[in-house]
Residue frames as a rotation matrix with the C-alpha (Angstrom) as fourth column:
MET 1
-0.234 0.956 0.178 8.03
0.848 0.290 -0.443 -14.99
-0.475 0.047 -0.879 1.48
THR 2
-0.994 -0.014 0.104 6.26
0.073 -0.805 0.589 -12.74
0.076 0.594 0.801 -1.00
TRP 3
-0.317 0.929 -0.193 2.85
0.419 -0.045 -0.907 -11.18
-0.850 -0.369 -0.375 -0.79
ARG 4
-0.497 0.386 0.777 0.32
0.663 -0.407 0.628 -9.87
0.559 0.827 -0.054 -3.24
VAL 5
-0.559 0.199 -0.805 -0.76
0.608 -0.562 -0.561 -6.50
-0.564 -0.803 0.193 -1.83
ILE 6
-0.257 0.559 0.789 -3.70
0.713 -0.441 0.545 -4.37
0.652 0.702 -0.284 -2.86
VAL 7
-0.634 0.047 -0.772 -4.18
0.588 -0.619 -0.520 -0.91
-0.502 -0.784 0.365 -1.23
ARG 8
-0.058 0.629 0.775 -7.16
0.709 -0.521 0.476 1.37
0.703 0.577 -0.416 -1.74
MET 9
-0.414 -0.159 -0.896 -7.10
0.828 -0.475 -0.298 4.71
-0.379 -0.865 0.329 -0.16
SER 10
0.308 0.521 0.796 -8.81
0.671 -0.712 0.206 8.11
0.674 0.471 -0.569 -0.25
ILE 11
-0.569 -0.526 -0.632 -7.42
0.800 -0.532 -0.278 11.31
-0.190 -0.664 0.723 1.20
THR 12
0.453 0.769 0.451 -9.62
0.791 -0.579 0.194 14.38
0.411 0.269 -0.871 1.79
GLY 13
0.249 -0.291 -0.924 -8.92
0.671 -0.636 0.381 17.94
-0.698 -0.715 0.037 2.67
GLU 14
0.516 -0.188 -0.836 -7.29
-0.449 -0.890 -0.076 21.01
-0.730 0.414 -0.544 1.19
LYS 15
0.993 -0.046 -0.109 -6.05
-0.078 0.438 -0.896 20.16
0.089 0.898 0.431 -2.26
LYS 16
0.306 -0.952 0.034 -2.39
-0.627 -0.228 -0.744 21.09
0.716 0.206 -0.667 -1.70
ALA 17
-0.191 -0.338 0.922 -2.16
-0.953 0.289 -0.091 19.37
-0.236 -0.896 -0.377 1.73
ALA 18
0.635 0.513 0.578 -3.90
-0.384 0.858 -0.341 16.27
-0.671 -0.005 0.742 0.37
SER 19
0.887 -0.355 -0.297 -1.48
-0.240 0.194 -0.951 16.19
0.395 0.914 0.087 -2.56
VAL 20
-0.028 -0.923 0.385 1.49
-0.886 -0.155 -0.437 16.36
0.463 -0.353 -0.813 -0.21
LEU 21
-0.065 0.092 0.994 0.18
-0.790 0.604 -0.107 13.53
-0.610 -0.792 0.034 1.93
TYR 22
0.897 0.424 0.125 -0.72
-0.222 0.677 -0.702 11.46
-0.382 0.602 0.701 -1.13
GLY 23
0.589 -0.740 -0.324 2.74
-0.532 -0.054 -0.845 11.92
0.608 0.670 -0.426 -2.51
ARG 24
-0.276 -0.710 0.647 4.41
-0.959 0.157 -0.236 10.76
0.066 -0.686 -0.725 0.64
VAL 25
0.253 0.482 0.839 2.19
-0.515 0.801 -0.305 7.73
-0.819 -0.355 0.451 0.86
ALA 26
0.953 0.109 -0.283 2.74
-0.303 0.335 -0.892 6.94
-0.002 0.936 0.352 -2.83
LYS 27
0.183 -0.980 -0.080 6.51
-0.812 -0.105 -0.574 7.01
0.554 0.170 -0.815 -2.28
CYS 28
-0.288 -0.229 0.930 6.24
-0.828 0.547 -0.122 4.45
-0.480 -0.805 -0.347 0.53
LEU 29
0.614 0.618 0.491 4.10
-0.244 0.740 -0.627 2.15
-0.751 0.264 0.605 -1.62
LYS 30
0.864 -0.315 -0.392 6.44
-0.408 0.019 -0.913 2.51
0.295 0.949 -0.112 -4.64
ASP 31
-0.016 -0.950 0.311 9.51
-0.983 -0.042 -0.178 1.79
0.182 -0.309 -0.933 -2.53
CYS 32
-0.422 -0.169 0.891 8.31
-0.501 0.862 -0.074 -1.66
-0.756 -0.477 -0.449 -1.88
GLY 33
-0.989 -0.123 0.078 6.96
0.000 0.541 0.841 -2.47
-0.146 0.832 -0.536 -5.35
ILE 34
-0.165 0.982 0.090 3.35
0.803 0.187 -0.566 -1.51
-0.573 -0.021 -0.819 -5.01
LYS 35
-0.968 -0.230 0.101 2.35
0.230 -0.650 0.724 0.47
-0.101 0.724 0.682 -8.10
LYS 36
-0.426 0.826 -0.371 -0.67
-0.616 -0.564 -0.550 2.59
-0.663 -0.006 0.748 -9.01
SER 37
-0.181 0.481 0.858 -3.29
0.499 0.796 -0.341 0.52
-0.847 0.366 -0.385 -10.73
GLU 38
-0.977 -0.156 0.145 -3.92
0.197 -0.404 0.893 1.21
-0.081 0.901 0.425 -14.38
LYS 39
-0.381 0.921 0.084 -7.63
0.793 0.279 0.542 0.93
0.475 0.273 -0.836 -13.75
THR 40
0.732 0.671 0.115 -8.19
0.451 -0.604 0.656 3.60
0.510 -0.429 -0.746 -11.06
ASP 41
0.034 -0.695 0.718 -6.31
-0.254 -0.701 -0.666 6.35
0.967 -0.160 -0.201 -9.19
THR 42
0.349 0.154 0.924 -7.32
-0.906 -0.197 0.375 5.08
0.240 -0.968 0.071 -5.69
VAL 43
0.960 0.017 0.280 -6.01
-0.100 0.954 0.284 1.54
-0.262 -0.301 0.917 -6.00
TRP 44
0.096 -0.982 -0.165 -2.36
-0.993 -0.082 -0.087 0.41
0.072 0.172 -0.982 -5.75
GLU 45
0.978 0.210 0.011 -1.20
-0.210 0.978 -0.007 -3.19
-0.012 0.005 1.000 -6.53
GLY 46
-0.131 -0.989 -0.069 1.93
-0.990 0.127 0.060 -5.26
-0.050 0.076 -0.996 -5.98
GLU 47
0.597 0.441 -0.670 1.91
-0.610 0.792 -0.023 -8.77
0.520 0.423 0.742 -7.39
ALA 48
0.582 -0.484 -0.653 4.97
0.604 0.796 -0.052 -10.20
0.545 -0.364 0.755 -5.72
VAL 49
0.448 -0.380 0.809 6.19
-0.462 -0.873 -0.154 -7.99
0.765 -0.305 -0.567 -2.87
SER 50
-0.544 -0.674 -0.499 8.73
0.189 0.481 -0.856 -8.90
0.817 -0.561 -0.134 -0.21
ALA 51
0.406 0.795 -0.450 6.72
0.602 0.138 0.787 -9.52
0.687 -0.591 -0.422 2.91
ARG 52
0.001 -0.476 -0.879 9.30
0.959 -0.249 0.136 -7.91
-0.284 -0.843 0.456 5.16
HIS 53
-0.896 -0.433 0.093 9.71
0.439 -0.837 0.328 -4.83
-0.064 0.335 0.940 3.08
ALA 54
-0.291 0.887 0.358 5.95
0.233 -0.297 0.926 -4.42
0.928 0.353 -0.120 2.46
ALA 55
0.438 0.480 -0.760 5.35
0.829 0.112 0.548 -4.66
0.348 -0.870 -0.348 6.21
GLU 56
-0.367 -0.623 -0.691 7.90
0.829 -0.556 0.062 -1.99
-0.423 -0.550 0.720 6.94
GLN 57
-0.943 0.029 0.332 6.51
0.199 -0.749 0.632 0.37
0.267 0.662 0.700 4.19
LEU 58
-0.052 0.998 0.028 2.94
0.383 -0.006 0.924 -0.17
0.922 0.059 -0.382 5.28
ALA 59
0.200 -0.021 -0.980 3.93
0.974 -0.104 0.201 0.63
-0.106 -0.994 -0.001 8.83
ALA 60
-0.819 -0.527 -0.228 5.47
0.479 -0.846 0.235 3.89
-0.317 0.083 0.945 7.43
VAL 61
-0.596 0.676 0.433 2.15
0.251 -0.356 0.900 4.59
0.763 0.645 0.043 5.68
PHE 62
0.348 0.716 -0.605 0.33
0.797 0.114 0.593 4.29
0.493 -0.689 -0.531 8.94
GLU 63
-0.200 -0.537 -0.819 2.87
0.850 -0.511 0.128 6.74
-0.487 -0.671 0.559 10.55
LEU 64
-0.936 -0.174 0.306 2.25
0.323 -0.771 0.549 9.20
0.140 0.613 0.778 7.77
PHE 65
-0.098 0.966 0.238 -1.49
0.312 -0.197 0.930 9.22
0.945 0.166 -0.282 8.37
THR 66
0.537 0.290 -0.792 -1.08
0.840 -0.091 0.536 9.66
0.083 -0.953 -0.292 12.18
ALA 67
-0.238 -0.679 -0.694 1.49
0.704 -0.613 0.358 12.39
-0.669 -0.404 0.624 11.66
GLN 68
-0.099 0.255 0.962 -0.42
0.927 -0.327 0.182 14.17
0.361 0.910 -0.204 8.91
SER 69
0.819 0.438 -0.371 -0.89
0.553 -0.773 0.309 17.16
-0.151 -0.459 -0.876 11.31
LYS 70
0.058 -0.903 -0.425 2.71
0.420 -0.364 0.831 18.07
-0.906 -0.227 0.358 10.47
ILE 71
-0.530 -0.092 0.843 1.67
0.847 -0.109 0.520 18.87
0.044 0.990 0.135 6.93
ARG 72
-0.884 0.171 -0.435 0.64
-0.060 -0.964 -0.259 22.44
-0.464 -0.203 0.862 6.34
GLY 73
-0.520 0.776 -0.357 -3.03
-0.767 -0.240 0.595 22.66
0.376 0.583 0.720 5.79
ARG 74
-0.057 0.563 0.825 -5.70
-0.714 0.554 -0.428 20.12
-0.698 -0.613 0.370 6.33
ALA 75
-0.113 0.065 -0.992 -5.54
-0.765 0.632 0.128 16.61
0.634 0.773 -0.021 4.88
GLU 76
-0.273 0.086 0.958 -6.79
-0.798 0.537 -0.275 13.38
-0.538 -0.839 -0.078 6.34
LEU 77
-0.994 -0.107 -0.007 -7.36
-0.101 0.913 0.396 9.84
-0.036 0.395 -0.918 5.58
ALA 78
-0.145 0.987 -0.076 -10.93
-0.980 -0.132 0.149 9.12
0.137 0.096 0.986 4.35
HIS 79
0.850 0.348 0.395 -10.47
-0.416 0.904 0.100 5.41
-0.322 -0.249 0.913 4.04
LEU 80
-0.276 -0.921 -0.276 -7.64
-0.960 0.280 0.026 2.83
0.053 0.272 -0.961 3.75
LEU 81
0.828 0.475 0.297 -8.28
-0.469 0.878 -0.095 -0.75
-0.306 -0.061 0.950 2.68
ILE 82
-0.239 -0.945 -0.224 -5.38
-0.970 0.220 0.107 -3.22
-0.052 0.243 -0.969 2.56
TYR 83
0.893 0.419 0.163 -5.68
-0.398 0.905 -0.149 -6.75
-0.210 0.068 0.975 1.15
ILE 84
-0.174 -0.978 -0.112 -2.74
-0.984 0.170 0.044 -9.08
-0.024 0.118 -0.993 1.46
ASP 85
0.881 0.334 0.335 -2.39
-0.362 0.932 0.024 -12.67
-0.304 -0.142 0.942 0.46
ARG 86
0.054 -0.939 0.338 0.60
-0.262 0.313 0.913 -15.01
-0.964 -0.138 -0.229 0.04
VAL 87
0.249 -0.076 -0.966 2.03
-0.968 -0.058 -0.245 -15.52
-0.037 0.995 -0.088 -3.35
ARG 88
0.589 0.020 0.808 1.99
-0.222 0.965 0.137 -19.21
-0.777 -0.260 0.573 -4.13
THR 89
-0.380 -0.755 -0.535 4.80
-0.853 0.063 0.518 -20.78
-0.357 0.653 -0.668 -6.07
SER 90
0.202 0.497 -0.844 4.04
-0.758 0.625 0.186 -23.76
0.620 0.602 0.503 -8.24
LYS 91
-0.569 -0.466 -0.678 5.80
0.053 0.802 -0.595 -25.99
0.821 -0.374 -0.432 -5.65
ALA 92
-0.965 0.227 0.134 3.86
-0.181 -0.200 -0.963 -24.54
-0.192 -0.953 0.234 -2.71
SER 93
-0.254 0.951 -0.178 0.60
-0.918 -0.295 -0.264 -24.83
-0.303 0.096 0.948 -4.54
SER 94
-0.549 0.014 -0.836 0.89
-0.442 0.844 0.304 -28.54
0.710 0.536 -0.457 -5.40
SER 95
0.502 0.865 0.019 -1.60
-0.541 0.297 0.787 -30.83
0.675 -0.405 0.617 -3.90
PRO 96
0.213 -0.400 0.891 -0.72
-0.931 0.194 0.309 -32.67
-0.296 -0.896 -0.331 -0.60
ALA 97
0.870 0.114 0.479 -0.89
-0.010 0.977 -0.215 -35.99
-0.493 0.182 0.851 -2.47
ASN 98
0.809 -0.571 0.142 2.09
0.234 0.091 -0.968 -34.91
0.540 0.816 0.208 -4.62
THR 99
0.302 -0.720 0.624 4.27
-0.709 -0.608 -0.358 -33.81
0.637 -0.334 -0.694 -1.76
């Protein structure tokens, strides 16, 4: 199964610490195929991401935010919005009358 995933986040705090935390989160997102939007710096998008891999990486993102105290300086999550929906294939999206 594949998902379309959209993540919007904002990290506040000391610039260097926020950059370190942002970089770690960005790596997790990139590792599962979620890329920075061309439209804005705070939105990341993945059009067809493996559901299992995305779930694992998003769990790692939550861990990073809860363990942020290990980063030197002050940085914290201001907000995190995650939108996920299932990618429909042409076969899966056919009408019930055709199946």
